[in-house]
PyMOL CGO cylinders between C-alpha atoms (Angstrom):
from pymol import cmd
from pymol.cgo import CYLINDER

trace = [
    CYLINDER, 4.24, 17.35, 19.94, 0.22, 18.51, 19.66, 0.3, 1, 1, 1, 1, 1, 1,
    CYLINDER, 0.22, 18.51, 19.66, -2.31, 16.85, 17.61, 0.3, 1, 1, 1, 1, 1, 1,
    CYLINDER, -2.31, 16.85, 17.61, -3.87, 19.47, 15.68, 0.3, 1, 1, 1, 1, 1, 1,
    CYLINDER, -3.87, 19.47, 15.68, -6.03, 18.24, 12.74, 0.3, 1, 1, 1, 1, 1, 1,
    CYLINDER, -6.03, 18.24, 12.74, -7.55, 21.64, 11.56, 0.3, 1, 1, 1, 1, 1, 1,
    CYLINDER, -7.55, 21.64, 11.56, -3.83, 22.61, 10.68, 0.3, 1, 1, 1, 1, 1, 1,
    CYLINDER, -3.83, 22.61, 10.68, -3.46, 18.92, 8.87, 0.3, 1, 1, 1, 1, 1, 1,
    CYLINDER, -3.46, 18.92, 8.87, -6.54, 19.96, 6.90, 0.3, 1, 1, 1, 1, 1, 1,
    CYLINDER, -6.54, 19.96, 6.90, -5.55, 23.39, 5.97, 0.3, 1, 1, 1, 1, 1, 1,
    CYLINDER, -5.55, 23.39, 5.97, -2.41, 22.17, 4.78, 0.3, 1, 1, 1, 1, 1, 1,
    CYLINDER, -2.41, 22.17, 4.78, -4.35, 19.67, 2.56, 0.3, 1, 1, 1, 1, 1, 1,
    CYLINDER, -4.35, 19.67, 2.56, -6.81, 22.27, 1.27, 0.3, 1, 1, 1, 1, 1, 1,
    CYLINDER, -6.81, 22.27, 1.27, -3.91, 25.09, 0.73, 0.3, 1, 1, 1, 1, 1, 1,
    CYLINDER, -3.91, 25.09, 0.73, -3.07, 22.93, -2.39, 0.3, 1, 1, 1, 1, 1, 1,
    CYLINDER, -3.07, 22.93, -2.39, -6.58, 24.72, -3.71, 0.3, 1, 1, 1, 1, 1, 1,
    CYLINDER, -6.58, 24.72, -3.71, -4.68, 28.02, -3.42, 0.3, 1, 1, 1, 1, 1, 1,
    CYLINDER, -4.68, 28.02, -3.42, -3.74, 27.75, -7.21, 0.3, 1, 1, 1, 1, 1, 1,
    CYLINDER, -3.74, 27.75, -7.21, -7.57, 28.50, -8.03, 0.3, 1, 1, 1, 1, 1, 1,
    CYLINDER, -7.57, 28.50, -8.03, -7.69, 31.71, -6.38, 0.3, 1, 1, 1, 1, 1, 1,
    CYLINDER, -7.69, 31.71, -6.38, -3.99, 33.34, -7.25, 0.3, 1, 1, 1, 1, 1, 1,
    CYLINDER, -3.99, 33.34, -7.25, -2.84, 31.28, -10.17, 0.3, 1, 1, 1, 1, 1, 1,
    CYLINDER, -2.84, 31.28, -10.17, 0.45, 29.52, -8.51, 0.3, 1, 1, 1, 1, 1, 1,
    CYLINDER, 0.45, 29.52, -8.51, 1.08, 28.80, -4.99, 0.3, 1, 1, 1, 1, 1, 1,
    CYLINDER, 1.08, 28.80, -4.99, -0.29, 24.74, -4.97, 0.3, 1, 1, 1, 1, 1, 1,
    CYLINDER, -0.29, 24.74, -4.97, 3.45, 23.48, -3.91, 0.3, 1, 1, 1, 1, 1, 1,
    CYLINDER, 3.45, 23.48, -3.91, 4.59, 26.60, -2.30, 0.3, 1, 1, 1, 1, 1, 1,
    CYLINDER, 4.59, 26.60, -2.30, 2.39, 27.10, 0.59, 0.3, 1, 1, 1, 1, 1, 1,
    CYLINDER, 2.39, 27.10, 0.59, 1.84, 23.56, 1.32, 0.3, 1, 1, 1, 1, 1, 1,
    CYLINDER, 1.84, 23.56, 1.32, 5.59, 23.30, 1.65, 0.3, 1, 1, 1, 1, 1, 1,
    CYLINDER, 5.59, 23.30, 1.65, 5.79, 26.09, 4.06, 0.3, 1, 1, 1, 1, 1, 1,
    CYLINDER, 5.79, 26.09, 4.06, 3.05, 24.92, 6.05, 0.3, 1, 1, 1, 1, 1, 1,
    CYLINDER, 3.05, 24.92, 6.05, 5.07, 21.39, 6.48, 0.3, 1, 1, 1, 1, 1, 1,
    CYLINDER, 5.07, 21.39, 6.48, 8.21, 22.54, 7.14, 0.3, 1, 1, 1, 1, 1, 1,
    CYLINDER, 8.21, 22.54, 7.14, 7.19, 25.09, 9.83, 0.3, 1, 1, 1, 1, 1, 1,
    CYLINDER, 7.19, 25.09, 9.83, 4.98, 22.67, 11.50, 0.3, 1, 1, 1, 1, 1, 1,
    CYLINDER, 4.98, 22.67, 11.50, 6.82, 18.79, 11.26, 0.3, 1, 1, 1, 1, 1, 1,
    CYLINDER, 6.82, 18.79, 11.26, 8.29, 18.85, 14.15, 0.3, 1, 1, 1, 1, 1, 1,
    CYLINDER, 8.29, 18.85, 14.15, 5.53, 20.46, 16.07, 0.3, 1, 1, 1, 1, 1, 1,
    CYLINDER, 5.53, 20.46, 16.07, 2.19, 18.45, 14.85, 0.3, 1, 1, 1, 1, 1, 1,
    CYLINDER, 2.19, 18.45, 14.85, 2.08, 15.01, 15.30, 0.3, 1, 1, 1, 1, 1, 1,
    CYLINDER, 2.08, 15.01, 15.30, 1.23, 13.22, 11.55, 0.3, 1, 1, 1, 1, 1, 1,
    CYLINDER, 1.23, 13.22, 11.55, 2.03, 16.46, 9.84, 0.3, 1, 1, 1, 1, 1, 1,
    CYLINDER, 2.03, 16.46, 9.84, 5.45, 15.09, 8.63, 0.3, 1, 1, 1, 1, 1, 1,
    CYLINDER, 5.45, 15.09, 8.63, 3.24, 12.35, 6.94, 0.3, 1, 1, 1, 1, 1, 1,
    CYLINDER, 3.24, 12.35, 6.94, 0.87, 14.57, 5.35, 0.3, 1, 1, 1, 1, 1, 1,
    CYLINDER, 0.87, 14.57, 5.35, 3.31, 17.09, 4.57, 0.3, 1, 1, 1, 1, 1, 1,
    CYLINDER, 3.31, 17.09, 4.57, 5.13, 14.63, 2.61, 0.3, 1, 1, 1, 1, 1, 1,
    CYLINDER, 5.13, 14.63, 2.61, 2.58, 12.87, 0.81, 0.3, 1, 1, 1, 1, 1, 1,
    CYLINDER, 2.58, 12.87, 0.81, 1.24, 16.13, -0.38, 0.3, 1, 1, 1, 1, 1, 1,
    CYLINDER, 1.24, 16.13, -0.38, 4.67, 17.86, -1.62, 0.3, 1, 1, 1, 1, 1, 1,
    CYLINDER, 4.67, 17.86, -1.62, 5.08, 14.56, -3.57, 0.3, 1, 1, 1, 1, 1, 1,
    CYLINDER, 5.08, 14.56, -3.57, 1.74, 15.01, -5.25, 0.3, 1, 1, 1, 1, 1, 1,
    CYLINDER, 1.74, 15.01, -5.25, 2.23, 18.36, -6.35, 0.3, 1, 1, 1, 1, 1, 1,
    CYLINDER, 2.23, 18.36, -6.35, 6.09, 17.83, -7.48, 0.3, 1, 1, 1, 1, 1, 1,
    CYLINDER, 6.09, 17.83, -7.48, 4.34, 14.93, -9.71, 0.3, 1, 1, 1, 1, 1, 1,
    CYLINDER, 4.34, 14.93, -9.71, 1.56, 16.67, -10.81, 0.3, 1, 1, 1, 1, 1, 1,
    CYLINDER, 1.56, 16.67, -10.81, 4.23, 19.44, -12.09, 0.3, 1, 1, 1, 1, 1, 1,
    CYLINDER, 4.23, 19.44, -12.09, 6.41, 16.63, -13.81, 0.3, 1, 1, 1, 1, 1, 1,
    CYLINDER, 6.41, 16.63, -13.81, 2.98, 15.21, -15.27, 0.3, 1, 1, 1, 1, 1, 1,
    CYLINDER, 2.98, 15.21, -15.27, 2.10, 18.41, -16.79, 0.3, 1, 1, 1, 1, 1, 1,
    CYLINDER, 2.10, 18.41, -16.79, 5.48, 19.13, -18.04, 0.3, 1, 1, 1, 1, 1, 1,
    CYLINDER, 5.48, 19.13, -18.04, 5.01, 15.94, -20.14, 0.3, 1, 1, 1, 1, 1, 1,
    CYLINDER, 5.01, 15.94, -20.14, 1.41, 16.79, -21.60, 0.3, 1, 1, 1, 1, 1, 1,
    CYLINDER, 1.41, 16.79, -21.60, 2.93, 20.24, -22.86, 0.3, 1, 1, 1, 1, 1, 1,
    CYLINDER, 2.93, 20.24, -22.86, 4.93, 18.88, -25.72, 0.3, 1, 1, 1, 1, 1, 1,
    CYLINDER, 4.93, 18.88, -25.72, 2.00, 15.96, -26.35, 0.3, 1, 1, 1, 1, 1, 1,
    CYLINDER, 2.00, 15.96, -26.35, -0.26, 18.69, -27.06, 0.3, 1, 1, 1, 1, 1, 1,
    CYLINDER, -0.26, 18.69, -27.06, 1.24, 18.64, -30.65, 0.3, 1, 1, 1, 1, 1, 1,
    CYLINDER, 1.24, 18.64, -30.65, 0.66, 15.08, -30.76, 0.3, 1, 1, 1, 1, 1, 1,
    CYLINDER, 0.66, 15.08, -30.76, -3.16, 14.89, -31.61, 0.3, 1, 1, 1, 1, 1, 1,
    CYLINDER, -3.16, 14.89, -31.61, -4.31, 16.96, -28.87, 0.3, 1, 1, 1, 1, 1, 1,
    CYLINDER, -4.31, 16.96, -28.87, -3.67, 14.12, -26.20, 0.3, 1, 1, 1, 1, 1, 1,
    CYLINDER, -3.67, 14.12, -26.20, -1.82, 16.64, -23.80, 0.3, 1, 1, 1, 1, 1, 1,
    CYLINDER, -1.82, 16.64, -23.80, -5.06, 18.98, -23.65, 0.3, 1, 1, 1, 1, 1, 1,
    CYLINDER, -5.06, 18.98, -23.65, -6.42, 15.71, -22.24, 0.3, 1, 1, 1, 1, 1, 1,
    CYLINDER, -6.42, 15.71, -22.24, -3.89, 15.33, -20.08, 0.3, 1, 1, 1, 1, 1, 1,
    CYLINDER, -3.89, 15.33, -20.08, -4.03, 18.74, -18.68, 0.3, 1, 1, 1, 1, 1, 1,
    CYLINDER, -4.03, 18.74, -18.68, -7.94, 18.66, -17.89, 0.3, 1, 1, 1, 1, 1, 1,
    CYLINDER, -7.94, 18.66, -17.89, -7.56, 15.30, -16.02, 0.3, 1, 1, 1, 1, 1, 1,
    CYLINDER, -7.56, 15.30, -16.02, -4.82, 16.52, -14.20, 0.3, 1, 1, 1, 1, 1, 1,
    CYLINDER, -4.82, 16.52, -14.20, -6.54, 19.81, -13.23, 0.3, 1, 1, 1, 1, 1, 1,
    CYLINDER, -6.54, 19.81, -13.23, -9.27, 17.08, -12.25, 0.3, 1, 1, 1, 1, 1, 1,
    CYLINDER, -9.27, 17.08, -12.25, -7.41, 15.54, -9.94, 0.3, 1, 1, 1, 1, 1, 1,
    CYLINDER, -7.41, 15.54, -9.94, -5.25, 18.31, -8.28, 0.3, 1, 1, 1, 1, 1, 1,
    CYLINDER, -5.25, 18.31, -8.28, -8.88, 19.84, -7.44, 0.3, 1, 1, 1, 1, 1, 1,
    CYLINDER, -8.88, 19.84, -7.44, -10.24, 16.61, -6.37, 0.3, 1, 1, 1, 1, 1, 1,
    CYLINDER, -10.24, 16.61, -6.37, -8.01, 14.98, -4.44, 0.3, 1, 1, 1, 1, 1, 1,
    CYLINDER, -8.01, 14.98, -4.44, -6.70, 17.95, -2.14, 0.3, 1, 1, 1, 1, 1, 1,
    CYLINDER, -6.70, 17.95, -2.14, -10.49, 17.84, -0.73, 0.3, 1, 1, 1, 1, 1, 1,
    CYLINDER, -10.49, 17.84, -0.73, -10.70, 13.86, -0.22, 0.3, 1, 1, 1, 1, 1, 1,
    CYLINDER, -10.70, 13.86, -0.22, -7.71, 13.83, 1.50, 0.3, 1, 1, 1, 1, 1, 1,
    CYLINDER, -7.71, 13.83, 1.50, -8.67, 16.70, 3.68, 0.3, 1, 1, 1, 1, 1, 1,
    CYLINDER, -8.67, 16.70, 3.68, -11.36, 15.05, 4.56, 0.3, 1, 1, 1, 1, 1, 1,
    CYLINDER, -11.36, 15.05, 4.56, -9.58, 11.75, 5.22, 0.3, 1, 1, 1, 1, 1, 1,
    CYLINDER, -9.58, 11.75, 5.22, -7.56, 13.88, 7.85, 0.3, 1, 1, 1, 1, 1, 1,
    CYLINDER, -7.56, 13.88, 7.85, -10.01, 15.46, 9.58, 0.3, 1, 1, 1, 1, 1, 1,
    CYLINDER, -10.01, 15.46, 9.58, -11.34, 11.60, 10.36, 0.3, 1, 1, 1, 1, 1, 1,
    CYLINDER, -11.34, 11.60, 10.36, -7.47, 10.65, 11.52, 0.3, 1, 1, 1, 1, 1, 1,
    CYLINDER, -7.47, 10.65, 11.52, -6.94, 8.68, 8.40, 0.3, 1, 1, 1, 1, 1, 1,
    CYLINDER, -6.94, 8.68, 8.40, -3.66, 8.50, 6.26, 0.3, 1, 1, 1, 1, 1, 1,
    CYLINDER, -3.66, 8.50, 6.26, -3.62, 10.40, 3.18, 0.3, 1, 1, 1, 1, 1, 1,
    CYLINDER, -3.62, 10.40, 3.18, -3.60, 8.75, -0.31, 0.3, 1, 1, 1, 1, 1, 1,
    CYLINDER, -3.60, 8.75, -0.31, -2.97, 10.76, -3.56, 0.3, 1, 1, 1, 1, 1, 1,
    CYLINDER, -2.97, 10.76, -3.56, -3.03, 8.35, -6.63, 0.3, 1, 1, 1, 1, 1, 1,
    CYLINDER, -3.03, 8.35, -6.63, -0.28, 8.73, -9.34, 0.3, 1, 1, 1, 1, 1, 1,
    CYLINDER, -0.28, 8.73, -9.34, 2.01, 10.13, -6.64, 0.3, 1, 1, 1, 1, 1, 1,
    CYLINDER, 2.01, 10.13, -6.64, 6.01, 9.78, -7.12, 0.3, 1, 1, 1, 1, 1, 1,
    CYLINDER, 6.01, 9.78, -7.12, 7.80, 9.19, -4.07, 0.3, 1, 1, 1, 1, 1, 1,
    CYLINDER, 7.80, 9.19, -4.07, 10.52, 11.94, -4.01, 0.3, 1, 1, 1, 1, 1, 1,
    CYLINDER, 10.52, 11.94, -4.01, 10.50, 12.66, -0.19, 0.3, 1, 1, 1, 1, 1, 1,
    CYLINDER, 10.50, 12.66, -0.19, 10.36, 9.41, 1.86, 0.3, 1, 1, 1, 1, 1, 1,
]
cmd.load_cgo(trace, "trace")
């Protein structure tokens, strides 16, 4: 195994691809994680946390959609989710470049 912090940072930042093309925040990190988890040191831990975070954001977004009808609470939830999904990949990319473990809030552990 080799240590490649730049690839781990790129994997965290790849979640932001949605801002550019409108989708891919789960697909691109999943591909990077799946192809490099055996070759790059700590990629497995970072990849699992990224995929868990993106799946959690997807579920929370699906919950917010029907809540739009309930006094617009869903819109507020979607705005908060948008901010969280923008800020935390950047924060965790900085942590990864310093060799720290990632921490995503409200992340459901689908993959352990």
